[in-house]
MARMIVO-637893 format. One record per atom (N, C-alpha, C): residue number from 1; atom name; x, y, z. Coordinates in Angstrom, 2 decimals, m for minus. Example, Ala and Ser with C-alpha at 12.3 -4.5 7.8 and 13.67 -1.06 7.14 Angstrom:
+-----+----+---------+---------+---------+
|   k |  a |      xx |      yy |      zz |
+-----+----+---------+---------+---------+
|   1 |  N |   13.19 |   m5.69 |    7.80 |
|   1 | CA |   12.30 |   m4.50 |    7.80 |
|   1 |  C |   13.20 |   m3.30 |    7.80 |
|   2 |  N |   12.85 |   m2.25 |    7.08 |
|   2 | CA |   13.67 |   m1.06 |    7.14 |
|   2 |  C |   12.90 |    0.03 |    7.87 |
+-----+----+---------+---------+---------+
end
This chain:
+-----+----+---------+---------+---------+
|   k |  a |      xx |      yy |      zz |
+-----+----+---------+---------+---------+
|   1 |  N |    0.94 |   m1.19 |    0.01 |
|   1 | CA |    0.16 |    0.16 |   m0.11 |
|   1 |  C |    1.15 |    1.10 |    0.08 |
|   2 |  N |    1.69 |    1.06 |    0.86 |
|   2 | CA |    3.06 |    2.38 |    0.87 |
|   2 |  C |    3.56 |    2.78 |   m0.62 |
|   3 |  N |    4.05 |    1.62 |   m0.87 |
|   3 | CA |    4.43 |    1.84 |   m2.26 |
|   3 |  C |    3.83 |    2.39 |   m3.21 |
|   4 |  N |    2.27 |    1.75 |   m3.30 |
|   4 | CA |    1.41 |    2.47 |   m4.31 |
|   4 |  C |    1.28 |    4.02 |   m4.48 |
|   5 |  N |    1.44 |    4.68 |   m2.94 |
|   5 | CA |    0.80 |    5.93 |   m2.29 |
|   5 |  C |    1.58 |    6.81 |   m3.32 |
|   6 |  N |    3.50 |    6.24 |   m3.47 |
|   6 | CA |    4.20 |    7.08 |   m4.26 |
|   6 |  C |    4.21 |    7.39 |   m5.55 |
|   7 |  N |    3.17 |    6.32 |   m6.73 |
|   7 | CA |    3.00 |    6.64 |   m7.71 |
|   7 |  C |    1.37 |    6.38 |   m8.24 |
|   8 |  N |    0.58 |    7.23 |   m6.83 |
|   8 | CA |   m0.59 |    8.06 |   m7.24 |
|   8 |  C |   m1.03 |    9.37 |   m7.09 |
|   9 |  N |   m1.70 |    9.89 |   m8.29 |
|   9 | CA |   m2.30 |   11.32 |   m7.78 |
|   9 |  C |   m3.34 |   11.89 |   m7.48 |
|  10 |  N |   m3.72 |   12.78 |   m7.12 |
|  10 | CA |   m5.20 |   12.77 |   m5.97 |
|  10 |  C |   m6.11 |   14.03 |   m7.65 |
|  11 |  N |   m6.91 |   13.65 |   m8.13 |
|  11 | CA |   m7.64 |   14.53 |   m9.35 |
|  11 |  C |   m8.50 |   15.12 |   m8.71 |
|  12 |  N |   m8.48 |   16.14 |   m8.75 |
|  12 | CA |   m9.63 |   17.18 |   m8.78 |
|  12 |  C |  m10.94 |   17.70 |   m9.41 |
|  13 |  N |  m11.72 |   18.13 |   m9.30 |
|  13 | CA |  m12.50 |   18.92 |  m10.76 |
|  13 |  C |  m12.88 |   18.04 |  m11.60 |
|  14 |  N |  m13.41 |   16.70 |  m11.17 |
|  14 | CA |  m14.06 |   15.30 |  m12.12 |
|  14 |  C |  m15.47 |   15.93 |  m11.89 |
|  15 |  N |  m15.62 |   15.74 |  m13.37 |
|  15 | CA |  m17.50 |   16.14 |  m13.33 |
|  15 |  C |  m17.72 |   15.24 |  m12.84 |
|  16 |  N |  m18.80 |   15.33 |  m11.82 |
|  16 | CA |  m19.53 |   14.23 |  m11.05 |
|  16 |  C |  m20.91 |   14.91 |  m12.00 |
|  17 |  N |  m22.09 |   13.79 |  m11.96 |
|  17 | CA |  m22.89 |   13.24 |  m12.14 |
|  17 |  C |  m23.52 |   13.38 |  m13.50 |
|  18 |  N |  m22.65 |   13.39 |  m14.98 |
|  18 | CA |  m22.90 |   13.28 |  m16.10 |
|  18 |  C |  m23.01 |   12.26 |  m16.91 |
|  19 |  N |  m21.95 |   11.28 |  m16.43 |
|  19 | CA |  m22.26 |    9.87 |  m17.24 |
|  19 |  C |  m21.90 |    8.55 |  m15.59 |
|  20 |  N |  m22.05 |    7.59 |  m16.23 |
|  20 | CA |  m21.68 |    6.58 |  m15.26 |
|  20 |  C |  m20.37 |    6.88 |  m14.70 |
|  21 |  N |  m20.15 |    6.27 |  m13.80 |
|  21 | CA |  m18.45 |    6.39 |  m12.63 |
|  21 |  C |  m17.58 |    5.46 |  m13.64 |
|  22 |  N |  m18.06 |    4.42 |  m14.44 |
|  22 | CA |  m17.26 |    3.00 |  m15.10 |
|  22 |  C |  m16.87 |    3.94 |  m16.17 |
|  23 |  N |  m17.73 |    5.05 |  m16.56 |
|  23 | CA |  m17.57 |    5.62 |  m18.01 |
|  23 |  C |  m16.65 |    6.78 |  m17.77 |
|  24 |  N |  m16.82 |    7.13 |  m16.54 |
|  24 | CA |  m15.89 |    8.56 |  m16.16 |
|  24 |  C |  m14.41 |    7.73 |  m15.71 |
|  25 |  N |  m14.43 |    7.10 |  m14.86 |
|  25 | CA |  m12.73 |    6.04 |  m14.56 |
|  25 |  C |  m12.34 |    5.85 |  m16.21 |
|  26 |  N |  m12.95 |    5.47 |  m16.95 |
|  26 | CA |  m12.61 |    4.79 |  m18.08 |
|  26 |  C |  m11.88 |    6.66 |  m18.95 |
|  27 |  N |  m12.92 |    7.50 |  m18.77 |
|  27 | CA |  m11.93 |    8.62 |  m19.85 |
|  27 |  C |  m10.74 |    9.41 |  m18.98 |
|  28 |  N |  m11.34 |    8.89 |  m17.52 |
|  28 | CA |   m9.61 |    9.59 |  m16.78 |
|  28 |  C |   m8.35 |    8.56 |  m17.04 |
|  29 |  N |   m8.61 |    7.25 |  m17.09 |
|  29 | CA |   m7.42 |    6.46 |  m17.82 |
|  29 |  C |   m6.90 |    6.79 |  m18.73 |
|  30 |  N |   m7.53 |    6.94 |  m19.68 |
|  30 | CA |   m7.30 |    7.83 |  m21.31 |
|  30 |  C |   m6.68 |    8.95 |  m20.89 |
|  31 |  N |   m7.11 |    9.78 |  m20.41 |
|  31 | CA |   m6.69 |   10.86 |  m20.37 |
|  31 |  C |   m5.39 |   10.67 |  m19.70 |
|  32 |  N |   m4.99 |   10.38 |  m18.93 |
|  32 | CA |   m3.82 |    9.99 |  m18.00 |
|  32 |  C |   m2.51 |    8.86 |  m18.48 |
|  33 |  N |   m3.41 |    7.91 |  m19.58 |
|  33 | CA |   m2.26 |    7.39 |  m19.94 |
|  33 |  C |   m1.86 |    8.22 |  m21.65 |
|  34 |  N |   m2.36 |    9.65 |  m22.31 |
|  34 | CA |   m2.00 |   10.11 |  m23.33 |
|  34 |  C |   m0.81 |   10.62 |  m22.96 |
|  35 |  N |    0.24 |   10.49 |  m23.99 |
|  35 | CA |    1.81 |   11.26 |  m24.08 |
|  35 |  C |    1.81 |   12.92 |  m23.89 |
|  36 |  N |    0.68 |   13.17 |  m24.67 |
|  36 | CA |    0.11 |   15.02 |  m24.51 |
|  36 |  C |    0.16 |   15.12 |  m23.32 |
|  37 |  N |   m0.46 |   14.21 |  m22.05 |
|  37 | CA |   m0.93 |   14.74 |  m20.84 |
|  37 |  C |    0.20 |   14.66 |  m20.01 |
|  38 |  N |    1.66 |   14.35 |  m20.53 |
|  38 | CA |    2.99 |   13.40 |  m20.07 |
|  38 |  C |    2.10 |   12.54 |  m18.95 |
|  39 |  N |    1.20 |   11.86 |  m19.83 |
|  39 | CA |    0.99 |   10.52 |  m18.92 |
|  39 |  C |    2.02 |    9.44 |  m19.11 |
|  40 |  N |    1.53 |    7.84 |  m19.23 |
|  40 | CA |    1.63 |    6.78 |  m19.07 |
|  40 |  C |    1.00 |    5.83 |  m18.45 |
|  41 |  N |    1.61 |    4.87 |  m18.31 |
|  41 | CA |    0.77 |    3.36 |  m17.70 |
|  41 |  C |   m0.22 |    3.76 |  m16.64 |
|  42 |  N |   m1.56 |    3.31 |  m16.67 |
|  42 | CA |   m2.23 |    3.57 |  m15.50 |
|  42 |  C |   m2.35 |    2.26 |  m15.11 |
|  43 |  N |   m2.06 |    2.36 |  m13.84 |
|  43 | CA |   m2.25 |    0.83 |  m13.22 |
|  43 |  C |   m4.20 |    0.68 |  m12.46 |
|  44 |  N |   m4.16 |    1.69 |  m12.11 |
|  44 | CA |   m5.16 |    2.02 |  m11.35 |
|  44 |  C |   m6.05 |    3.50 |  m11.26 |
|  45 |  N |   m7.42 |    3.22 |  m11.55 |
|  45 | CA |   m8.16 |    4.76 |  m11.81 |
|  45 |  C |   m9.71 |    4.08 |  m10.35 |
|  46 |  N |   m9.70 |    4.65 |   m9.29 |
|  46 | CA |  m10.48 |    5.18 |   m7.93 |
|  46 |  C |  m11.39 |    6.35 |   m8.04 |
|  47 |  N |  m12.25 |    5.71 |   m8.43 |
|  47 | CA |  m13.81 |    6.45 |   m8.77 |
|  47 |  C |  m14.97 |    5.90 |   m9.39 |
|  48 |  N |  m16.16 |    6.70 |   m8.50 |
|  48 | CA |  m16.08 |    7.97 |   m7.33 |
|  48 |  C |  m15.62 |    7.61 |   m5.87 |
|  49 |  N |  m14.63 |    8.17 |   m5.28 |
|  49 | CA |  m14.29 |    8.15 |   m4.24 |
|  49 |  C |  m15.26 |    9.17 |   m2.81 |
|  50 |  N |  m14.92 |    8.67 |   m1.71 |
|  50 | CA |  m16.02 |    9.67 |   m0.43 |
|  50 |  C |  m16.06 |   11.10 |   m1.19 |
|  51 |  N |  m15.08 |   12.14 |   m1.79 |
|  51 | CA |  m14.59 |   12.89 |   m1.67 |
|  51 |  C |  m15.89 |   13.11 |   m3.45 |
|  52 |  N |  m17.24 |   14.04 |   m3.76 |
|  52 | CA |  m17.00 |   14.30 |   m4.67 |
|  52 |  C |  m16.22 |   15.43 |   m5.52 |
|  53 |  N |  m16.29 |   14.60 |   m7.30 |
|  53 | CA |  m15.07 |   14.98 |   m7.94 |
|  53 |  C |  m14.00 |   14.75 |   m7.78 |
|  54 |  N |  m13.01 |   14.12 |   m7.08 |
|  54 | CA |  m12.06 |   13.59 |   m6.76 |
|  54 |  C |  m11.88 |   12.05 |   m6.88 |
|  55 |  N |  m10.56 |   12.07 |   m7.58 |
|  55 | CA |  m10.40 |   10.86 |   m7.72 |
|  55 |  C |   m8.75 |   10.86 |   m7.73 |
|  56 |  N |   m8.52 |    9.07 |   m7.86 |
|  56 | CA |   m7.09 |    8.90 |   m7.30 |
|  56 |  C |   m6.63 |    7.44 |   m8.42 |
|  57 |  N |   m5.70 |    8.77 |   m9.35 |
|  57 | CA |   m5.11 |    7.34 |  m10.11 |
|  57 |  C |   m3.57 |    7.42 |   m9.66 |
|  58 |  N |   m3.24 |    5.87 |   m9.98 |
|  58 | CA |   m2.28 |    5.25 |   m9.72 |
|  58 |  C |   m1.37 |    4.44 |  m11.18 |
|  59 |  N |    0.14 |    5.57 |  m11.07 |
|  59 | CA |    1.11 |    4.62 |  m12.43 |
|  59 |  C |    1.35 |    3.42 |  m11.83 |
|  60 |  N |    1.97 |    3.08 |  m13.12 |
|  60 | CA |    2.73 |    1.27 |  m12.86 |
|  60 |  C |    4.33 |    2.15 |  m12.50 |
|  61 |  N |    4.20 |    3.57 |  m13.18 |
|  61 | CA |    5.67 |    3.82 |  m12.97 |
|  61 |  C |    6.50 |    5.14 |  m11.87 |
|  62 |  N |    6.46 |    5.57 |  m10.85 |
|  62 | CA |    6.93 |    6.17 |  m10.53 |
|  62 |  C |    7.23 |    8.18 |  m11.04 |
|  63 |  N |    7.49 |    7.56 |  m11.95 |
|  63 | CA |    8.70 |    8.49 |  m13.25 |
|  63 |  C |    7.36 |    9.18 |  m13.71 |
|  64 |  N |    5.97 |    8.53 |  m14.31 |
|  64 | CA |    4.91 |    9.17 |  m14.86 |
|  64 |  C |    4.21 |   10.28 |  m13.28 |
|  65 |  N |    4.18 |   10.17 |  m12.31 |
|  65 | CA |    3.86 |   10.76 |  m11.61 |
|  65 |  C |    4.68 |   12.19 |  m11.95 |
|  66 |  N |    5.95 |   12.40 |  m11.50 |
|  66 | CA |    6.70 |   13.38 |  m11.84 |
|  66 |  C |    6.00 |   14.32 |  m12.83 |
|  67 |  N |    6.18 |   13.35 |  m14.22 |
|  67 | CA |    6.11 |   14.09 |  m15.01 |
|  67 |  C |    4.14 |   14.94 |  m15.65 |
|  68 |  N |    4.04 |   13.89 |  m14.55 |
|  68 | CA |    2.51 |   14.23 |  m14.92 |
|  68 |  C |    2.27 |   15.54 |  m14.19 |
|  69 |  N |    2.61 |   15.96 |  m13.48 |
|  69 | CA |    2.73 |   16.95 |  m11.87 |
|  69 |  C |    3.52 |   17.88 |  m12.56 |
|  70 |  N |    4.27 |   17.86 |  m13.32 |
|  70 | CA |    5.09 |   18.96 |  m14.09 |
|  70 |  C |    3.92 |   19.47 |  m15.27 |
|  71 |  N |    2.96 |   19.12 |  m15.93 |
|  71 | CA |    2.24 |   19.77 |  m16.76 |
|  71 |  C |    1.39 |   20.53 |  m16.54 |
|  72 |  N |    1.39 |   21.81 |  m16.89 |
|  72 | CA |    0.75 |   23.66 |  m16.22 |
|  72 |  C |   m0.79 |   22.62 |  m16.30 |
|  73 |  N |   m1.32 |   22.20 |  m17.21 |
|  73 | CA |   m3.02 |   22.49 |  m17.16 |
|  73 |  C |   m3.62 |   21.25 |  m18.06 |
|  74 |  N |   m4.05 |   20.61 |  m17.02 |
|  74 | CA |   m4.72 |   18.99 |  m17.47 |
|  74 |  C |   m6.70 |   19.36 |  m17.66 |
|  75 |  N |   m6.72 |   19.54 |  m18.52 |
|  75 | CA |   m8.17 |   19.67 |  m19.57 |
|  75 |  C |   m8.73 |   18.54 |  m19.87 |
|  76 |  N |   m9.88 |   18.16 |  m19.24 |
|  76 | CA |  m10.23 |   16.55 |  m19.42 |
|  76 |  C |  m11.41 |   16.78 |  m20.31 |
|  77 |  N |  m11.06 |   15.92 |  m21.69 |
|  77 | CA |  m11.51 |   16.41 |  m23.04 |
|  77 |  C |  m12.41 |   14.82 |  m22.82 |
|  78 |  N |  m13.24 |   14.66 |  m23.93 |
|  78 | CA |  m13.70 |   13.66 |  m24.62 |
|  78 |  C |  m15.14 |   13.32 |  m24.77 |
|  79 |  N |  m15.15 |   13.06 |  m26.04 |
|  79 | CA |  m16.33 |   13.23 |  m27.48 |
|  79 |  C |  m17.85 |   13.09 |  m26.37 |
|  80 |  N |  m17.86 |   11.94 |  m24.95 |
|  80 | CA |  m18.60 |   12.06 |  m24.11 |
|  80 |  C |  m19.24 |   13.00 |  m23.42 |
|  81 |  N |  m18.31 |   14.15 |  m23.14 |
|  81 | CA |  m18.49 |   15.13 |  m22.17 |
|  81 |  C |  m18.96 |   16.51 |  m22.91 |
|  82 |  N |  m19.90 |   17.06 |  m22.05 |
|  82 | CA |  m20.06 |   18.60 |  m22.99 |
|  82 |  C |  m19.55 |   19.39 |  m23.51 |
|  83 |  N |  m17.85 |   19.23 |  m22.36 |
|  83 | CA |  m17.12 |   20.78 |  m22.62 |
|  83 |  C |  m15.68 |   20.12 |  m22.02 |
|  84 |  N |  m14.61 |   20.85 |  m22.04 |
|  84 | CA |  m13.41 |   20.58 |  m22.06 |
|  84 |  C |  m13.52 |   21.03 |  m20.02 |
|  85 |  N |  m12.78 |   20.24 |  m19.35 |
|  85 | CA |  m12.87 |   20.27 |  m18.05 |
|  85 |  C |  m11.56 |   20.66 |  m17.83 |
|  86 |  N |  m11.24 |   21.27 |  m16.53 |
|  86 | CA |   m9.63 |   21.76 |  m15.76 |
|  86 |  C |   m9.51 |   20.81 |  m14.74 |
|  87 |  N |   m8.77 |   20.26 |  m14.80 |
|  87 | CA |   m8.12 |   19.20 |  m13.47 |
|  87 |  C |   m7.04 |   19.43 |  m12.31 |
|  88 |  N |   m7.12 |   19.41 |  m11.83 |
|  88 | CA |   m6.27 |   19.62 |  m10.27 |
|  88 |  C |   m5.22 |   18.45 |  m10.14 |
|  89 |  N |   m4.30 |   18.52 |  m10.14 |
|  89 | CA |   m3.31 |   17.07 |  m10.11 |
|  89 |  C |   m2.81 |   17.29 |   m9.13 |
|  90 |  N |   m2.81 |   16.63 |   m8.43 |
|  90 | CA |   m1.61 |   16.94 |   m7.01 |
|  90 |  C |   m0.88 |   15.56 |   m6.58 |
|  91 |  N |   m0.11 |   15.51 |   m5.25 |
|  91 | CA |    0.46 |   14.13 |   m5.01 |
|  91 |  C |   m0.53 |   13.65 |   m4.17 |
|  92 |  N |   m0.42 |   12.26 |   m4.22 |
|  92 | CA |   m1.40 |   11.54 |   m2.93 |
|  92 |  C |   m0.94 |   12.29 |   m1.66 |
|  93 |  N |   m2.50 |   11.86 |   m0.85 |
|  93 | CA |   m1.67 |   12.53 |    0.71 |
|  93 |  C |   m1.06 |   11.98 |    1.35 |
|  94 |  N |   m1.20 |   10.56 |    0.88 |
|  94 | CA |   m0.54 |    9.17 |    1.55 |
|  94 |  C |    0.81 |    9.79 |    1.85 |
|  95 |  N |    1.59 |   10.00 |    1.44 |
|  95 | CA |    2.90 |   10.28 |    1.28 |
|  95 |  C |    3.15 |   11.48 |    1.72 |
|  96 |  N |    2.00 |   12.52 |    1.87 |
|  96 | CA |    2.69 |   13.42 |    2.53 |
|  96 |  C |    2.51 |   13.21 |    4.17 |
|  97 |  N |    1.10 |   12.48 |    4.41 |
|  97 | CA |    1.08 |   12.33 |    6.13 |
|  97 |  C |    2.07 |   11.66 |    6.67 |
|  98 |  N |    2.79 |   10.75 |    5.35 |
|  98 | CA |    3.17 |    9.84 |    6.34 |
|  98 |  C |    4.15 |   10.35 |    6.21 |
|  99 |  N |    5.29 |   11.28 |    5.48 |
|  99 | CA |    6.50 |   12.05 |    5.76 |
|  99 |  C |    6.20 |   13.26 |    7.11 |
| 100 |  N |    4.72 |   13.77 |    6.61 |
| 100 | CA |    4.73 |   14.44 |    8.36 |
| 100 |  C |    4.53 |   13.82 |    9.40 |
| 101 |  N |    4.57 |   12.83 |    9.53 |
| 101 | CA |    4.54 |   11.58 |   10.90 |
| 101 |  C |    6.09 |   11.80 |   11.50 |
| 102 |  N |    6.54 |   10.83 |   10.24 |
| 102 | CA |    8.02 |   10.74 |   10.47 |
| 102 |  C |    8.67 |   12.10 |   10.87 |
| 103 |  N |    8.82 |   12.93 |   10.54 |
| 103 | CA |    9.31 |   14.35 |   11.23 |
| 103 |  C |    8.35 |   14.58 |   12.07 |
| 104 |  N |    7.55 |   14.18 |   12.74 |
| 104 | CA |    6.78 |   14.69 |   14.14 |
| 104 |  C |    7.82 |   13.63 |   15.01 |
| 105 |  N |    8.07 |   12.57 |   14.57 |
| 105 | CA |    8.49 |   11.23 |   15.82 |
| 105 |  C |   10.36 |   11.75 |   15.66 |
| 106 |  N |   10.48 |   12.06 |   14.87 |
| 106 | CA |   12.10 |   12.49 |   14.87 |
| 106 |  C |   12.61 |   13.33 |   15.68 |
+-----+----+---------+---------+---------+
end
């Protein structure tokens, strides 16, 4: 589980209620696999989550996380969506919290 969190990004701004959840997960998978989005092989997309409009994308390689985070703007587009949706992509929170806890323990 801990190893997976370093390969996971949090995606906010996912349009909810427009399409079935599995269709939206497919669209997210496609988006993050495209080279023009600095993407790569996606291991898993977790959607929906407890937070509306938020998904977790886990990549097969940690290097892909770095390149995805370097991209200035992620616009989710698909012929099944009425328009393009800007996404906010950040590092997975598990990573941050564990390093914070580690610092506190030191």
